[in-house]
Every structure is written in C-alpha cells, then in structure tokens.
N, C-alpha and C positions, 0 to 999 in steps of 0.2 A: 867728174864731180861726184860727190857723195849723195846721200839720200836727201830729198827735199821734204821737209816737215811743215805742214800748214795747220797749226792748232786752230780749231774752230772756236766760235763764241761760246759754245757749250763748255769748253775747257776754261776759257778766261775771256772776259769782256774787257778789252783794252781801254775803252773809254770809261766804263763804270767801275772796273775792278781796282783793287788796291795794289800797292807795290809788292807786298809780300806774296800775293797770289801770282803776280807776273814773274817774280823772281823764281818761284817754284817751277813754273812752266819752262823758263829758260834753262834752269838747272837740269831738269829732266831731259831736255833735248840735247844738252851739251853741244851747242852749235859752233861751227867755224865761222859762220856769218849769220847775221840777223837782218832781215829786210822788212821794214814797216810800210805797209800799203794802206794803213788806217788813216782816215781823215773825214772831214765833213765839208760839204759844199754850202750848206745853208743851215738855218736855225738861228737861235738867239746868239748874241755875242758871247754869252757864257758858254753855250754849247760848242761854238767854234773854237774857243780857247781850250776847252777841255779836250776836244778831239784832235786839234792840230798842234797845240803847244804842250799841254800837260802829258799827253801820251808820249811825246818826245822825251820829256823830262823823266817819266817813269821808266821808259826803255833804257835810257842812259844809266839810271840807277840799277835796274835789274841786270843788265848785261855786265856792268862793272862788278857786281857782286857775284853773279853766277857763271859768267863766261867772259872773263876779262880779256882773253886773247881774241875774241870774235870780232870780225869786221862788221860795223854797224852802218846801215844805209836806210835813209827814209826818203819817201816821195814827197817833195815839196810842190810848189806851184808857180807858174808864171805870174799869178796874181800878186806875188811879192814885189814885182817891179812897178805895178800901177801904171800911171800915165807915161807913155813913151812917145817921143816925137815921131810923127808919121814918116815912114820911109827908113827909119833906123832899125838895124838889127841889134837887139839888146844883149849885152855881154854880162857875164857873171859878176864882174866888179863894178858895173854901172850903178848909179844912184838908185835907191829904192824909195818909191813913193806910193805905197799901197793905198787904195782908196776906201777901204772899209775894214771891218773886223776880220773878214776872211783872209785878206792879204796880210794884215798885221799878225794874225795868229800863226800863219805859216812863216813869216819873217822871224818870229820869236823861236819857233821850233828849229828852223835852219840855223839860227845864231847859236842856240844851245848845242846843237850837234857840232858845229864848227869849233866852238870852244873846247869841246871834248875830243876833237880829232876824228869825229865821225863824218860821214858823207851824206849830203842831201842832193837829190836830183830835182831840179826845177822843171817839172813836167808841164808842157804847154797845153794844148787842147787835145787830149787823147781821144782816139776814134777807132772803132772796130767792133768785132763781135761782142754782143752783150751790152751795147750802148744804153745807158740808163736814160729814162725819160726826164731826168732832172737837168739835162743839158739840152741845148737847142737842137742838135742833130738827132738825139734820141726822141725828142718831142716830135720833130718833123717825121721821123720814121713811123712813129705811132700814129700820127694823124693821117699820113698817106695810106697806111694800111687800113685804117678805119674808113677813109674815103673810098678805097677800092671795095671794101666789104659792103658799104652802104650805097655805092653808086654816086657819091657826091662828086661834084665837079670843082670843089674849092676847099681850101683849108686856110686857117689863120694862125700866124705865128707872131712873135714880137719883131722888133726891128732887126733887119738882116744886113745892114750896110757896113757893120764893123769888119775890120780885117783881123783874121785869126791865123795862127800857125797850128795846123792840125797834124798831130803825130800819131802814127799807127801804134796800137797797143803792142804789136809784135816787136816794133822797134824799141818801145819802152822796155820790154822784157829783155831784149838783146843788150841794152845799155846796163840794166841791172846785172846781167850775167858778166858783162865786161868789167864792171866795178868789183864784183864779188871775186872774180877769178884772177884779176890783175896781180902781178907780183908786187907792184907798188902803185898806190893811187896818189899822185902828186898834189891834187887839189881837194878841197873840202866841198866844193859846190860845182855842179855841172848842169848846163842847160840840156834839156831833152826835148828837142823839137825837130821839125822837118827842115827848118832854115828857110821856109817860104811862107809868105802871108797871102791869103786869099780872102775874099769877102765871104761871110757866112751865106750870103745870097747865092753865090756861085756854088758853094758846097751843097746847099739844099737843092739847087738845080740839078747837080750831078746825081743826088739821091733820087729825085723824082724821075730822072731819065733812066736810072738803073732799075727803078720799079716799073717803068713803062707807063707811068701816070702823067698825063698832060694837062691836069686841071690848073686852076688859078691859085696862086700862093699870095695871100694878102698879108700885109704887115701892119700891126696895130699895137698900142700899148707901149710899155717900156721893158727893157731887159732886166735881168737880175741885178741886184745892187752890187754884187761882187765884181761885175764887169761892165755895167752900163756906162761908166765914165771913161772907159778905155776904148778908143776907136781903132787903135792900131797896136798890134803886138807881133813881133817876129823874132825868133831866136837866132842868136849868133852861136853856132854849134862848133866853132873852130877849136875850142879847148878840148872837147871830148874827142874830136878827130885827132888832134895832135898828141894828147896824153893817153888815150885809151884805144886809139885805132878804130873808133866807132863811127859809123855812118848809117843814116837811115836807109832801109832797103825797100820801103814801100811808098809809092806815091799816093796822092789823094784818091785817085780813081780806084786803085787796088784796095784801099781802106774802105771806101764806100761800098764796093762790091762785097767785101767780107762782111761788113756791117749789115747789109741788106739780106745776104744769104742766111745769116744767123738770126735775123730779127723776127 
C-alpha cells in the first residue's frame, strides 16, 4: 500500500468547512482511496445531520471533482437498523427502522454513498484503545479508574441489560483495509461487527475484572436516546466474509484488555 495521509482539522474542518476547501484538500492529496471516519454520536438533530449526512454529501462532491477514480468509504452505524427482533442477526438488506436523528442521519449518508457507488461500513459497537467516555464502556472505564483512585467501593452507570455486538477497533481497521485494497467490492454496504451479542452488563463485568476492581456496579437512569429503545443488536457478518474474506480476529476479552491497558 502507498502512503497514508490523515489531514487534521487544522487543514480542514469536515463538519464546518465548505465544499471548495474540502475539494482543495482532496486535490492536494491525489488519493487512490478516501476513508471518512467523521461523525457525531450526540448533539442537536441539526448537528447530527451536518456531521453524519452533509459530510457524506460534501465528500462525494469533493472526490468526484478532485479524485474521480478514488475508492470512497465511510463509516456508518448499526444505529441505522434501529429496533431488531431479539435473537436475530441483522443483515445489510434488512429493513431499517432508526429510532432517532442519529440513526436517520446515518441512513441518509449511507444512501447517498450507495447511490454514488461508494461504500459504507455499518460499524456496530467499536471497542478498544482510546475508548471515549461518551459511550458506556468508556464511561465505565473512567468511573472504575476514579473509584480505584478514591478508594470508592461503588460506581453508577445507566441501564446495562441491553445486548450489543462489540467489535474491536483493530477489526474495524482490517475491514477498512480489505475494502480499500480489494480488486473489486461487490456490495455498497457491509456490516462490521463481531457477529456475537452480549449484554452490556457482561462487558462491564469483564472490564471490572480486568481492572482488578470488585466494587458494586449500580444501574440507574436511562441510556442515550440513540440506543435506549434498542434492546438487542447483533450483526450478520456473512457478506463481508464471503465477498471480502474478512473475519474478526479479536474476541471481547482481548478488546477489553487492550482498552484497559491504554485507558
């Protein structure tokens, strides 16, 4: 593979910047492939649309103008599926029923990319080094560390009973590589998950065990709007296996270990 170029926000703000500025950045790089990892998990409906939909539209325009032969890939979200029947592994062509602006904004971005012949990866619940505190395992890590530092014997999180499909960030990276380097990419949308659903409670328990912390974990309040109504999600990853030869390499325990070591 050639050089990997990662323009920072100091060069161009994808969410706030204009199309002309983005086109100039793409033209200067003259890329063979463009991968968009930009997006927002929270904020107003307007902000979510700007970050998850309009960025996709601007990228399509910039790449068409400045690098028309480049392969274009964006990271979408499992939130595009919304409510899924318990026990069902959701596939790329299944019905979409997003429950709020977050999922809707990603559905729109994915649809724009598909119409343009570009690729979207519906990433499920990414986990690993650098886990942000704006998702539940990142918050759990932060609070366990604080409890260890203060000697507290308890922490409080939101509800932990939902089932989630946690996928290692290293596996997300390997899927991106597979899509970028494949001679042909037959489909426009791929699920990127582990193919296994576990309760968030079990994942937090693994994190506490990895930390060597045995305090009480209380559950109170409600979860974030983007996922509170979704009690079950699990990826059907057979399309990526069949068409890209991609399989996840890291299980949840390995992901938790990596997350704690870097946290």
